[in-house]
Backbone as ProteinMPNN parsed JSONL, in Angstrom:
{"seq_chain_A": "MLALLTLAAGFEAGGDALVRSGLHAPTMQARIAFMAAGAVVLFIYGISVNLPPWDFGRLLGVYVALFFVVAQLINLLAFGIRPALPICAGGILIISGGLLITFWQA", "coords_chain_A": {"N_chain_A": [[0.232, -13.772, -9.583], [-0.716, -12.619, -6.979], [1.91, -12.146, -6.033], [2.212, -10.07, -7.596], [0.509, -8.312, -6.999], [1.028, -7.848, -4.179], [3.676, -6.882, -4.651], [2.673, -4.423, -5.834], [1.285, -3.087, -3.954], [2.936, -2.836, -2.184], [4.95, -1.02, -3.634], [2.507, 1.602, -3.781], [2.164, 2.172, -0.949], [4.525, 2.471, -0.026], [5.651, 4.672, -1.706], [3.598, 6.47, -0.828], [4.908, 6.383, 1.855], [7.418, 7.744, 1.389], [6.414, 10.399, 0.191], [5.279, 11.526, 2.77], [7.685, 11.313, 4.302], [9.383, 13.462, 2.733], [7.48, 15.36, 3.537], [7.73, 15.939, 6.091], [10.497, 16.269, 6.087], [13.851, 17.779, 7.307], [15.518, 19.706, 5.506], [14.973, 21.543, 2.491], [16.424, 20.263, 0.322], [16.016, 17.712, 0.796], [13.43, 17.242, 1.331], [12.748, 17.743, -1.521], [13.838, 15.396, -2.591], [13.254, 13.044, -1.33], [10.025, 13.622, -2.006], [10.261, 13.64, -5.208], [11.505, 10.886, -5.224], [9.042, 9.354, -4.09], [7.225, 10.141, -6.136], [8.012, 9.017, -8.183], [7.647, 6.17, -7.44], [5.226, 6.053, -6.844], [4.281, 6.167, -9.629], [5.006, 3.974, -10.462], [3.76, 2.104, -9.49], [1.178, 2.67, -10.278], [1.677, 1.933, -12.979], [2.407, -0.839, -12.708], [-0.286, -2.131, -11.363], [-1.888, -1.549, -13.333], [-1.446, -2.712, -15.649], [-1.07, -5.215, -16.467], [-3.591, -7.805, -17.817], [-6.159, -8.196, -16.003], [-8.979, -9.052, -14.136], [-9.668, -6.284, -12.273], [-11.294, -5.189, -10.395], [-12.569, -7.712, -9.692], [-10.255, -8.656, -8.219], [-9.809, -6.667, -6.156], [-10.482, -7.132, -3.683], [-8.878, -8.626, -2.456], [-6.269, -7.18, -2.709], [-6.82, -4.732, -1.388], [-6.683, -6.005, 1.065], [-4.13, -7.015, 1.484], [-2.912, -4.181, 0.775], [-3.211, -3.164, 3.181], [-1.75, -4.66, 5.091], [0.769, -4.395, 4.18], [1.224, -1.768, 4.528], [0.769, -1.533, 6.994], [2.952, -2.522, 7.758], [5.166, -1.002, 6.706], [4.602, 1.556, 8.103], [5.266, 0.386, 10.544], [7.836, -0.275, 10.425], [9.058, 1.584, 8.796], [8.797, 4.221, 10.412], [7.928, 3.93, 12.981], [5.808, 3.174, 14.274], [3.255, 1.397, 15.865], [0.353, -0.626, 15.242], [-2.581, 0.289, 16.712], [-5.244, -1.12, 19.087], [-7.908, -0.437, 17.731], [-6.937, -0.15, 15.157], [-5.965, -2.819, 14.721], [-8.185, -4.182, 14.778], [-10.089, -3.29, 13.033], [-8.376, -4.153, 10.793], [-8.633, -6.605, 10.826], [-11.488, -6.802, 9.912], [-11.363, -5.77, 7.364], [-9.198, -7.491, 5.981], [-10.959, -9.722, 6.377], [-13.034, -9.085, 4.631], [-11.705, -9.216, 2.449], [-11.095, -11.311, 1.868], [-13.788, -12.538, 1.635], [-14.534, -10.99, -0.849], [-12.463, -12.226, -2.571], [-12.954, -15.108, -2.534], [-15.994, -15.677, -2.654], [-18.005, -17.349, -4.232], [-20.137, -16.758, -6.776]], "CA_chain_A": [[-0.451, -12.714, -9.478], [-0.386, -12.705, -5.705], [3.252, -11.594, -6.044], [2.251, -8.772, -8.382], [-0.396, -7.257, -6.147], [1.871, -7.442, -2.887], [4.594, -5.627, -5.114], [2.222, -3.298, -6.188], [0.745, -2.68, -2.649], [4.423, -2.107, -1.683], [5.284, 0.458, -4.316], [1.798, 2.4, -3.271], [2.441, 2.421, 0.478], [5.923, 2.934, -0.15], [5.628, 5.759, -2.615], [3.044, 7.362, 0.183], [5.679, 6.874, 2.966], [8.493, 8.655, 0.761], [6.315, 11.625, -0.218], [5.042, 11.464, 4.212], [9.159, 11.57, 4.508], [9.359, 14.38, 2.144], [6.58, 16.751, 3.671], [8.486, 16.214, 7.247], [11.906, 16.542, 6.177], [14.262, 18.829, 7.611], [15.784, 20.699, 4.521], [14.523, 21.646, 1.304], [16.86, 19.341, -0.5], [15.769, 16.29, 1.339], [12.122, 17.289, 0.772], [12.473, 17.631, -2.769], [14.384, 14.255, -3.024], [11.638, 12.41, -1.309], [9.094, 13.789, -2.498], [10.845, 13.015, -6.18], [11.4, 9.315, -5.108], [7.581, 9.24, -3.704], [6.519, 10.23, -7.26], [8.586, 7.76, -9.424], [7.355, 5.111, -6.972], [3.898, 5.916, -7.064], [3.95, 6.295, -11.128], [5.538, 2.447, -10.794], [2.619, 1.671, -8.758], [0.391, 2.815, -11.323], [1.693, 1.092, -14.134], [2.272, -2.189, -12.659], [-1.241, -2.352, -11.162], [-2.898, -1.356, -14.227], [-0.543, -3.384, -16.929], [-1.813, -6.787, -16.771], [-5.123, -7.713, -18.418], [-6.791, -8.866, -15.234], [-10.393, -8.225, -13.595], [-9.322, -6.068, -11.19], [-12.7, -4.977, -9.807], [-12.593, -8.802, -8.709], [-9.244, -8.567, -7.296], [-9.597, -5.273, -5.307], [-10.929, -7.463, -2.25], [-7.283, -9.17, -2.027], [-5.613, -6.298, -3.178], [-7.035, -3.833, -0.213], [-5.928, -6.465, 2.039], [-2.505, -6.755, 0.96], [-2.277, -2.748, 0.834], [-3.564, -2.877, 4.932], [-0.931, -5.348, 5.776], [1.895, -3.639, 3.601], [1.191, -0.137, 4.945], [0.998, -1.664, 8.612], [4.45, -2.837, 8.115], [5.902, -0.095, 6.86], [4.45, 2.227, 9.246], [5.768, -0.043, 12.002], [9.354, -0.49, 9.913], [9.655, 3.186, 8.578], [8.095, 5.44, 11.192], [7.89, 3.354, 14.48], [4.383, 3.337, 14.756], [2.759, 0.116, 15.944], [-0.742, -0.216, 15.092], [-3.218, 0.234, 18.015], [-5.835, -2.03, 18.91], [-8.91, -0.413, 16.653], [-6.479, -0.269, 13.882], [-6.115, -4.257, 14.346], [-9.652, -4.668, 14.705], [-10.428, -2.764, 11.81], [-7.629, -4.619, 9.96], [-9.43, -8.095, 10.676], [-12.552, -6.451, 9.093], [-10.423, -5.522, 5.919], [-8.768, -8.588, 5.391], [-12.44, -10.615, 6.385], [-13.687, -8.728, 3.371], [-10.667, -9.134, 1.102], [-11.295, -12.692, 1.639], [-15.16, -12.666, 0.966], [-14.631, -10.943, -1.742], [-12.149, -12.805, -3.213], [-13.375, -16.562, -2.535], [-17.265, -15.934, -2.698], [-18.569, -17.906, -5.585], [-21.868, -15.896, -7.05]], "C_chain_A": [[-0.654, -12.299, -8.029], [0.766, -11.561, -5.562], [3.16, -10.013, -6.682], [1.696, -7.889, -7.646], [0.177, -6.804, -4.887], [2.959, -6.399, -3.669], [3.966, -4.353, -5.48], [1.619, -2.464, -4.422], [1.676, -1.983, -1.91], [4.837, -0.889, -2.033], [3.947, 1.607, -3.819], [2.024, 3.12, -2.068], [3.766, 3.09, 0.493], [6.41, 4.435, -0.435], [4.816, 6.971, -1.405], [4.299, 7.67, 1.57], [6.8, 7.924, 2.385], [7.981, 10.091, 0.782], [5.498, 12.246, 1.755], [6.702, 11.969, 4.565], [9.293, 13.007, 4.173], [8.508, 15.491, 2.847], [7.296, 16.893, 5.46], [9.831, 16.372, 7.492], [12.631, 17.701, 6.647], [14.686, 19.954, 6.546], [14.895, 20.663, 3.13], [15.126, 20.627, -0.004], [16.398, 18.036, -0.415], [14.388, 16.274, 0.986], [12.0, 17.202, -0.691], [12.944, 16.367, -3.515], [13.433, 13.235, -2.648], [10.559, 12.169, -1.666], [9.168, 13.462, -4.511], [10.569, 11.608, -6.181], [9.737, 9.123, -4.891], [6.891, 9.173, -5.311], [6.612, 9.255, -8.156], [8.085, 6.429, -8.901], [5.834, 5.002, -7.304], [3.394, 5.732, -8.487], [4.332, 4.609, -11.604], [4.457, 1.844, -10.411], [1.681, 1.456, -9.994], [0.32, 2.182, -12.629], [1.64, -0.547, -13.706], [1.17, -2.805, -11.895], [-2.482, -2.298, -12.188], [-2.304, -2.313, -15.633], [-1.563, -4.409, -17.089], [-3.069, -6.693, -16.628], [-5.884, -8.7, -17.036], [-8.175, -7.968, -15.028], [-10.103, -7.54, -12.357], [-10.27, -5.349, -10.136], [-12.712, -6.455, -8.939], [-11.336, -8.902, -7.659], [-8.804, -7.586, -6.52], [-9.835, -5.986, -3.895], [-9.353, -7.944, -2.001], [-6.396, -8.153, -2.079], [-5.381, -5.257, -1.983], [-6.318, -4.338, 1.125], [-4.63, -6.642, 2.22], [-2.115, -5.494, 1.377], [-2.513, -2.644, 2.813], [-2.186, -3.204, 5.704], [0.308, -4.865, 5.357], [2.135, -2.483, 4.114], [1.537, -0.416, 6.487], [2.691, -1.879, 8.643], [5.29, -2.042, 8.099], [5.594, 1.352, 7.871], [5.183, 1.968, 10.443], [7.659, 0.117, 11.498], [9.822, 1.043, 9.956], [9.491, 4.057, 10.082], [8.015, 4.809, 12.627], [6.815, 2.9, 14.964], [3.643, 2.01, 14.867], [1.102, 0.146, 16.076], [-1.819, -0.667, 16.551], [-4.442, -1.032, 17.958], [-7.299, -1.864, 17.71], [-8.207, -0.553, 15.181], [-6.692, -1.94, 13.864], [-7.265, -4.753, 13.996], [-10.424, -4.517, 13.234], [-9.917, -3.65, 10.256], [-8.35, -6.179, 9.666], [-10.993, -7.734, 9.962], [-12.128, -6.522, 7.683], [-9.86, -6.905, 5.612], [-9.903, -9.799, 5.353], [-12.86, -10.289, 4.915], [-12.994, -8.966, 2.035], [-11.258, -10.516, 0.613], [-12.696, -13.473, 1.071], [-15.137, -12.351, -0.713], [-13.972, -11.885, -3.063], [-12.333, -14.318, -3.43], [-14.962, -16.931, -2.999], [-17.499, -16.271, -4.126], [-19.744, -17.652, -6.035], [-22.419, -17.089, -8.136]], "O_chain_A": [[-0.815, -11.08, -8.087], [0.615, -10.422, -5.122], [3.842, -9.045, -6.346], [2.176, -6.762, -7.523], [-0.025, -5.67, -4.454], [3.053, -5.227, -3.303], [4.605, -3.301, -5.456], [1.731, -1.276, -4.118], [1.525, -0.969, -1.23], [5.066, 0.074, -1.302], [4.439, 2.66, -3.412], [2.088, 4.347, -1.996], [3.97, 4.184, 1.018], [7.175, 5.153, 0.209], [5.304, 8.073, -1.154], [4.532, 8.753, 2.106], [6.991, 8.949, 3.04], [8.702, 10.987, 1.221], [5.235, 13.445, 1.842], [6.839, 13.062, 5.114], [9.328, 13.821, 5.096], [8.932, 16.634, 2.679], [7.303, 18.013, 5.97], [10.365, 16.552, 8.586], [12.059, 18.766, 6.415], [14.221, 21.082, 6.704], [14.194, 19.69, 2.853], [14.492, 20.311, -1.011], [16.361, 17.282, -1.387], [14.025, 15.308, 0.314], [11.061, 16.523, -1.106], [12.654, 16.146, -4.69], [12.833, 12.589, -3.506], [10.003, 11.074, -1.75], [8.135, 13.084, -5.065], [9.693, 11.082, -6.868], [9.221, 8.599, -5.878], [6.134, 8.255, -5.629], [5.705, 8.713, -8.789], [8.034, 5.506, -9.715], [5.318, 4.061, -7.906], [2.283, 5.238, -8.677], [4.068, 4.099, -12.693], [4.136, 0.883, -11.11], [1.466, 0.388, -10.569], [-0.699, 1.928, -13.271], [0.933, -1.359, -14.302], [1.366, -3.988, -11.615], [-3.614, -2.761, -12.044], [-3.062, -2.44, -16.595], [-2.623, -4.386, -17.713], [-3.71, -5.992, -15.845], [-6.094, -9.898, -17.226], [-8.472, -6.844, -15.432], [-10.279, -8.183, -11.323], [-9.811, -4.995, -9.05], [-12.839, -6.439, -7.715], [-11.473, -9.187, -6.469], [-7.628, -7.508, -6.164], [-9.363, -5.396, -2.922], [-8.759, -7.326, -1.117], [-5.509, -8.32, -1.242], [-4.269, -4.912, -1.584], [-5.682, -3.687, 1.954], [-4.107, -6.337, 3.291], [-1.19, -5.381, 2.182], [-1.776, -1.933, 3.496], [-1.618, -2.511, 6.548], [1.135, -4.883, 6.27], [3.306, -2.11, 4.181], [2.35, 0.247, 7.131], [3.458, -1.41, 9.483], [6.155, -1.961, 8.971], [6.528, 2.053, 8.259], [5.643, 2.808, 11.216], [8.523, 0.578, 12.244], [10.596, 1.596, 10.737], [10.529, 4.423, 10.633], [8.085, 5.688, 13.486], [6.788, 2.254, 16.011], [3.408, 1.489, 13.777], [0.582, 0.868, 16.928], [-1.762, -1.71, 17.202], [-4.558, -1.769, 16.979], [-7.699, -2.793, 17.01], [-8.815, -0.992, 14.204], [-7.515, -2.396, 13.071], [-7.446, -5.589, 13.11], [-11.087, -5.321, 12.579], [-10.516, -3.81, 9.193], [-8.531, -6.721, 8.576], [-11.563, -8.706, 9.466], [-12.602, -7.367, 6.923], [-10.426, -7.372, 4.624], [-9.844, -10.695, 4.51], [-13.007, -11.195, 4.094], [-13.476, -8.938, 0.902], [-11.715, -10.825, -0.488], [-12.789, -14.499, 0.398], [-15.537, -13.102, -1.603], [-14.539, -12.202, -4.108], [-11.885, -14.8, -4.47], [-15.283, -17.997, -3.524], [-17.202, -15.523, -5.058], [-20.595, -18.451, -5.643], [-23.541, -17.001, -8.633]]}, "name": "protein", "num_of_chains": 1, "seq": "MLALLTLAAGFEAGGDALVRSGLHAPTMQARIAFMAAGAVVLFIYGISVNLPPWDFGRLLGVYVALFFVVAQLINLLAFGIRPALPICAGGILIISGGLLITFWQA"}
């Protein structure tokens, strides 16, 4: 389950990164290629996160935390942007909230 959610977060953040790259690509051919690849990856994300028969509302906390971590890694590796202190502080809150939603036994 955790591996599939991490993979889905990678597809979502990666697809977004491809579309972002397409918006800023130097040629029309590169723009179309990046955006088409982004559309395919985001479609795969939609399937991967919705196909399993899980209570996604319950897993949403861990998914949002995973998405934050994966998105920051992609932002660093693909665009060279290091998270600033406010992003790190907010990330701690996101991850804390994800853990709370996931592990609080009501």
